[in-house]
C-alpha positions as CSV (number, residue, x, y, z in Angstrom):
1,M,0.0,0.0,0.0
2,S,1.4,3.4,-0.9
3,V,2.4,5.9,1.8
4,P,0.2,9.0,1.7
5,K,1.6,12.5,1.2
6,L,-0.3,15.1,3.2
7,K,-0.8,18.8,2.7
8,G,-1.2,21.3,5.6
9,M,-2.2,24.9,5.9
10,T,-0.8,27.0,8.7
11,W,-0.4,30.8,9.4
12,S,2.3,33.0,7.9
13,H,4.6,33.7,10.8
14,P,7.8,31.9,11.8
15,R,6.0,30.9,15.1
16,G,3.3,29.3,13.1
17,Y,5.2,27.9,10.1
18,D,8.7,26.8,11.2
19,P,7.7,24.3,13.9
20,M,5.3,22.6,11.6
21,V,8.0,22.1,9.0
22,A,10.5,21.0,11.5
23,C,8.2,18.5,13.2
24,S,6.9,17.2,9.9
25,S,10.5,16.3,8.9
26,L,10.8,14.3,12.1
27,W,7.4,12.7,11.4
28,N,8.6,11.7,7.9
29,L,11.7,10.0,9.4
30,K,9.5,8.3,11.9
31,T,6.7,7.1,9.7
32,G,7.7,7.7,6.0
33,I,4.8,10.1,5.6
34,A,5.6,13.5,4.1
35,I,3.7,16.6,4.9
36,E,4.0,19.8,2.8
37,W,3.0,23.0,4.5
38,D,1.5,26.2,2.9
39,K,0.8,29.4,4.9
40,R,-1.6,32.2,5.0
41,S,-2.5,34.9,7.5
42,L,-5.0,34.1,10.3
43,Q,-7.1,37.0,9.0
44,D,-7.5,35.2,5.7
45,F,-9.5,32.5,7.4
46,E,-12.2,35.1,7.9
47,S,-12.7,35.7,4.2
48,F,-11.4,32.6,2.5
49,P,-14.1,29.9,1.9
50,V,-13.5,27.4,4.6
51,E,-14.8,24.5,2.5
52,E,-12.3,25.3,-0.3
53,L,-9.5,25.2,2.3
54,A,-10.7,21.9,3.7
55,R,-10.9,20.4,0.3
56,A,-7.4,21.4,-0.5
57,Y,-5.6,20.4,2.7
58,D,-5.5,17.4,5.0
59,L,-4.3,19.4,8.1
60,I,-5.4,22.9,9.0
61,V,-4.2,25.1,11.8
62,I,-7.1,27.1,13.2
63,D,-8.0,29.3,16.1
64,H,-10.8,28.4,18.4
65,P,-13.4,31.2,17.5
66,H,-13.7,29.6,14.1
67,V,-14.9,26.2,15.5
68,G,-18.6,27.0,15.2
69,Q,-18.4,28.2,11.6
70,I,-16.1,25.4,10.4
71,T,-18.1,22.6,12.0
72,A,-21.4,24.1,10.8
73,E,-20.0,23.8,7.3
74,R,-19.0,20.1,8.1
75,C,-15.4,20.8,7.1
76,L,-13.6,19.1,10.0
77,E,-13.1,15.5,11.1
78,P,-13.7,15.0,14.9
79,L,-10.5,14.0,16.7
80,D,-12.1,12.1,19.5
81,V,-11.7,8.8,17.8
82,A,-12.4,5.5,19.5
83,G,-9.4,3.8,21.1
84,R,-7.4,6.9,21.9
85,E,-9.0,8.0,25.1
86,A,-5.8,7.8,27.1
87,D,-4.0,10.0,24.5
88,R,-6.7,12.6,24.7
89,A,-6.7,12.5,28.5
90,A,-3.0,13.2,28.4
91,L,-3.6,16.1,26.1
92,A,-6.4,17.5,28.2
93,S,-4.4,17.2,31.4
94,G,-1.6,19.2,29.6
95,S,-3.9,22.1,28.7
96,V,-2.6,25.5,29.4
97,G,-5.7,27.2,30.8
98,Q,-8.7,26.6,28.6
99,S,-6.7,25.9,25.4
100,Y,-7.8,22.2,25.1
101,P,-11.5,22.7,25.8
102,S,-11.6,25.8,23.6
103,Y,-11.7,23.4,20.6
104,N,-14.5,21.2,22.0
105,W,-17.8,22.2,20.5
106,H,-21.1,20.5,21.1
107,G,-19.4,17.5,22.7
108,R,-16.8,16.8,20.1
109,Q,-13.1,17.6,19.9
110,W,-12.3,19.4,16.7
111,A,-8.7,20.4,17.2
112,F,-5.8,19.9,19.6
113,P,-3.9,23.0,20.9
114,I,-0.4,23.3,19.5
115,D,0.1,27.0,20.4
116,A,-1.1,28.7,23.6
117,A,-1.5,32.4,23.9
118,A,-3.5,35.2,25.5
119,Q,-3.1,38.9,25.9
120,V,-0.2,39.3,28.3
121,Q,2.2,42.2,29.0
122,A,5.4,43.0,27.1
123,W,8.1,45.1,28.7
124,R,11.7,46.2,28.3
125,P,13.8,44.7,31.1
126,D,16.8,47.0,30.2
127,A,14.7,50.1,30.6
128,I,12.5,49.6,33.7
129,A,13.1,47.6,36.8
130,A,9.8,45.7,36.7
131,P,6.6,45.5,34.7
132,P,3.6,47.5,35.9
133,A,1.5,45.5,38.2
134,R,-1.6,47.8,38.2
135,W,-3.4,49.6,35.4
136,S,-2.8,53.0,37.1
137,E,1.0,52.4,36.7
138,V,0.5,51.8,33.0
139,L,-1.3,55.1,32.7
140,D,1.6,56.8,34.4
141,L,4.0,55.4,31.9
142,A,1.6,56.3,29.0
143,R,1.6,59.9,30.1
144,Q,5.4,59.8,29.7
145,G,5.0,58.5,26.1
146,R,6.4,55.1,27.0
147,V,3.4,52.8,26.2
148,L,2.0,51.3,23.0
149,L,-1.2,49.3,22.7
150,P,-2.2,47.3,19.6
151,L,-5.6,48.6,18.6
152,R,-5.9,47.4,15.0
153,P,-8.9,45.1,14.5
154,P,-9.5,42.6,16.0
155,H,-7.0,43.6,18.8
156,V,-9.1,46.6,19.9
157,L,-11.9,44.1,20.7
158,M,-9.5,41.8,22.5
159,V,-8.5,44.8,24.7
160,F,-12.2,45.4,25.4
161,Y,-12.7,41.7,26.3
162,T,-9.6,41.6,28.6
163,L,-10.5,44.7,30.5
164,A,-14.0,43.6,31.0
165,G,-12.9,40.2,32.3
166,N,-10.3,41.7,34.6
167,L,-12.9,44.1,36.0
168,G,-15.1,41.2,36.9
169,H,-17.6,41.6,34.1
170,P,-16.6,39.0,31.5
171,C,-18.5,39.3,28.2
172,T,-21.0,36.5,27.5
173,T,-20.4,33.9,24.9
174,D,-24.1,33.3,24.3
175,P,-25.5,35.4,21.4
176,S,-29.0,35.1,22.7
177,H,-27.9,37.6,25.4
178,D,-26.3,41.0,25.4
179,L,-22.5,40.9,25.2
180,I,-22.1,42.9,28.3
181,D,-24.2,45.0,30.8
182,I,-24.4,48.6,29.5
183,D,-22.9,50.2,32.7
184,A,-20.0,47.7,32.9
185,G,-19.4,48.0,29.2
186,S,-19.3,51.8,29.4
187,K,-16.7,51.6,32.2
188,V,-14.6,49.4,30.0
189,F,-15.0,51.7,27.0
190,E,-14.0,54.7,29.0
191,A,-10.9,53.0,30.3
192,M,-10.0,52.2,26.7
193,R,-10.6,55.8,25.6
194,E,-8.4,57.1,28.4
195,I,-5.4,55.1,27.5
196,A,-6.0,55.5,23.7
197,A,-5.7,59.3,24.3
198,L,-2.3,58.8,25.8
199,V,-0.6,56.6,23.3
200,D,0.6,57.2,19.7
201,P,-2.5,57.4,17.4
202,A,-0.6,55.0,15.2
203,C,-1.7,52.3,17.7
204,F,-5.1,52.2,15.8
205,E,-3.2,50.7,12.9
206,M,-0.9,48.4,14.9
207,D,-1.0,44.7,15.6
208,P,1.1,42.9,18.2
209,I,4.0,42.4,15.8
210,A,4.1,46.0,14.8
211,V,4.1,47.1,18.5
212,S,6.8,44.5,19.4
213,E,9.0,45.8,16.5
214,R,8.7,49.4,17.7
215,M,9.5,48.3,21.3
216,T,12.7,46.6,20.2
217,E,14.2,49.4,18.1
218,A,17.5,50.7,19.2
219,D,16.2,54.2,20.0
220,S,12.7,53.2,21.2
221,R,11.3,55.0,24.3
222,I,8.5,52.4,24.5
223,V,8.9,50.2,27.6
224,C,5.5,48.6,28.0
225,A,2.7,47.1,26.0
226,P,0.2,46.2,28.8
227,L,-2.2,44.0,26.7
228,I,-0.6,42.3,23.8
229,Y,-0.5,38.7,22.4
230,G,2.9,37.6,23.3
231,Y,5.3,36.4,20.6
232,V,8.0,34.2,22.1
233,S,10.5,35.2,19.4
234,Y,11.0,38.6,21.0
235,A,11.9,37.0,24.3
236,I,14.9,35.3,22.9
237,A,18.2,37.2,23.2
238,G,19.6,38.3,19.9
239,F,16.3,38.1,17.9
240,R,16.1,41.9,17.9
241,T,18.3,44.8,19.1
242,H,16.6,44.8,22.4
243,R,15.0,41.7,24.1
244,L,11.4,41.9,25.4
245,A,10.4,40.3,28.6
246,F,6.8,39.2,29.2
247,A,4.7,39.2,32.3
248,D,1.1,38.8,33.6
249,I,-1.3,41.5,32.6
250,P,-1.5,44.6,34.9
251,V,-4.7,44.5,36.8
252,I,-7.5,47.1,36.6
253,G,-9.7,44.9,38.8
254,S,-9.2,43.3,42.2
255,S,-8.9,39.6,41.4
256,G,-5.5,39.2,39.9
257,P,-4.5,38.6,36.2
258,I,-7.8,37.1,35.1
259,G,-10.0,37.6,32.1
260,S,-7.4,37.9,29.3
261,A,-8.8,37.0,25.9
262,L,-7.5,33.6,25.0
263,G,-5.7,33.1,21.7
264,G,-3.4,30.4,20.3
265,T,-4.0,27.9,17.6
266,G,-5.0,24.2,17.2
267,I,-4.3,21.5,14.7
268,A,-7.4,20.2,12.9
269,V,-8.1,17.5,10.2
270,S,-10.1,18.1,7.1
271,A,-13.3,16.1,6.8
272,F,-12.5,15.7,3.1
273,S,-9.0,14.3,3.5
274,K,-8.4,11.0,1.8
275,A,-5.8,10.2,4.4
276,R,-7.8,11.0,7.5
277,N,-6.2,8.4,9.8
278,A,-2.7,9.5,8.9
279,A,-3.6,13.1,9.5
280,I,-5.2,12.3,12.8
281,D,-2.1,10.4,13.9
282,F,0.0,13.4,13.2
283,A,-2.3,15.7,15.1
284,Y,-2.1,13.5,18.2
285,W,1.7,13.3,17.9
286,I,2.5,17.0,17.3
287,A,0.2,18.1,20.2
288,S,1.8,15.7,22.6
289,G,3.9,16.9,25.5
290,D,7.2,15.4,24.4
291,V,7.0,16.9,20.9
292,Q,5.8,20.3,22.2
293,R,8.6,20.7,24.7
294,G,11.2,19.3,22.3
295,A,11.2,19.7,18.6
296,Y,8.2,22.1,18.5
297,A,9.7,24.6,21.0
298,A,13.2,24.3,19.5
299,A,12.0,25.3,16.1
300,G,10.6,28.6,17.4
301,G,7.0,27.5,18.2
302,Q,5.1,28.8,21.2
303,P,3.8,25.4,22.6
304,G,0.3,24.7,23.6
305,H,1.2,21.9,26.1
306,A,2.0,22.5,29.8
307,A,5.0,20.1,29.5
308,A,6.7,22.8,27.5
309,W,5.5,25.7,29.7
310,E,7.0,24.0,32.7
311,D,10.2,22.9,31.1
312,Q,13.4,24.4,32.5
313,A,15.3,24.5,29.2
314,V,12.4,26.0,27.3
315,N,12.1,28.7,29.9
316,E,15.8,29.4,30.1
317,A,15.9,29.9,26.3
318,T,13.1,32.4,26.4
319,G,13.8,34.5,29.5
320,D,11.0,32.7,31.4
321,F,8.4,33.7,28.9
322,Y,6.2,30.8,29.9
323,R,6.6,30.9,33.7
324,D,6.1,34.6,33.8
325,T,2.8,34.6,31.9
326,R,1.3,31.3,33.1
327,A,-1.1,32.9,35.6
328,T,-2.6,35.0,32.9
329,L,-3.1,32.0,30.6
330,E,-4.7,30.0,33.4
331,G,-7.2,32.8,34.1
332,A,-7.9,33.6,30.4
333,W,-11.4,33.8,29.0
334,V,-12.6,31.8,25.9
335,R,-14.2,33.9,23.2
336,P,-17.6,33.1,21.7
337,R,-17.3,30.3,19.0
338,H,-20.8,30.1,17.4
339,D,-21.3,30.2,13.7
340,G,-21.5,33.9,13.0
341,Y,-19.0,35.1,15.6
342,M,-16.2,35.9,13.2
343,T,-18.4,38.4,11.4
344,F,-19.3,40.0,14.7
345,Q,-15.6,40.2,15.7
346,Q,-14.8,42.4,12.8
347,A,-17.9,44.6,13.1
348,A,-17.5,45.0,16.8
349,S,-13.8,46.0,16.4
350,E,-14.7,48.6,13.8
351,R,-17.5,50.0,16.1
352,I,-15.2,50.4,19.1
353,L,-12.6,52.1,16.9
354,S,-15.1,54.5,15.4
355,G,-16.5,55.2,18.9
356,M,-13.0,56.1,20.2
357,T,-11.9,58.2,17.2
358,S,-15.2,60.0,16.8
359,R,-15.8,60.4,20.5
360,H,-19.2,58.7,20.6
361,Q,-21.0,58.2,23.9
362,A,-19.9,55.1,25.7
363,R,-23.4,53.8,26.3
364,Q,-24.3,54.1,22.6
365,V,-21.2,52.2,21.6
366,V,-21.9,49.4,24.0
367,A,-25.6,49.3,22.9
368,D,-24.4,48.8,19.4
369,L,-22.0,46.0,20.4
370,N,-24.9,44.3,22.1
371,R,-27.1,44.6,19.0
372,L,-24.3,43.3,16.7
373,F,-23.7,40.4,19.1
374,R,-27.4,39.4,19.1
375,E,-27.5,39.7,15.3
376,S,-24.6,37.3,15.0
377,S,-26.6,34.4,16.5
378,P,-27.1,31.6,14.0
379,V,-30.7,30.5,13.3
380,Q,-30.1,27.2,14.9
381,V,-27.1,27.1,17.3
382,S,-27.6,23.3,17.8
383,G,-27.0,22.8,14.1
384,A,-23.3,23.6,14.4
385,A,-22.4,20.2,15.7
386,G,-21.9,18.5,12.4
387,G,-18.7,17.0,11.3
388,G,-17.2,14.7,8.7
389,A,-18.5,11.3,8.0
């Protein structure tokens, strides 16, 4: 019987691409099965027809908010196959925060986490003695022109989510309800408006990579990005002129570093793959603790398994990137995942941006967010459970 050759799609950043190529080379030596990887931006998944992607690739790297849409379109193969319960239990027990359950939708497991992330804090250890612990300290630095905050969609919405969660008013994930209470949401929006007025207006066009690049420049005065998806590459000495350190989010509430908007990615298998079993085998293998703390981390990946987050060598190589942000990851909040959410994410981001730049009333902005969220509800939420045959 011929050995299958698989094709995979991941996202176009070294953190997303390099570890997939490196691990696939080891998998080829181990099994004889070759995997060829293509890449596209995560944003492209929002506009590219998912079915076309699934028909073209055996393995797809996704993020958890897409789960409702992709499964509604019956594009993924469930990974909770019979006979591998012990393997799944090991993956679940190695979940960093809610990374593993974030890919469970209507009782089925549609992906395994291979990259764990949430909004954390980036800071310059050569320029300040310690990262700000409280939001008020961030505002003090911002008044000195030393803070940047990524506010390009969808990150402006992620900031809203994180501040809401940290204030003790996490947004709902149920589109049959308002996203957030008007009073609580208004408080969040005003907090965002306050810091947005203190940072460079260029932040409205900046994503985490752009902010990180600015922070690491030789003459940069920026010492803190209080809410930013961490990129482990910047924590490695020599990657840029100045190394970034990462820490738990500065708190605006009173319950510690909770509520950060969970990110990261998972490995999924196409329902249309002609080599589903081989693809599923690879998904289990690359998500496992030994691979995650070994080849995956060594190739520049940002692992999704706790075995890597707790590994001494992995932390030493990254300035304790994982240890120093673990509490934030453990307290992170899982975004809505229903079919229709991705459209809301873009629309809500744009509404918050327009509200800040045009100085709209906070209550009107939050009312519009609630309306958009309710409108994102699928006709039949229960219909999103389908998968491949």
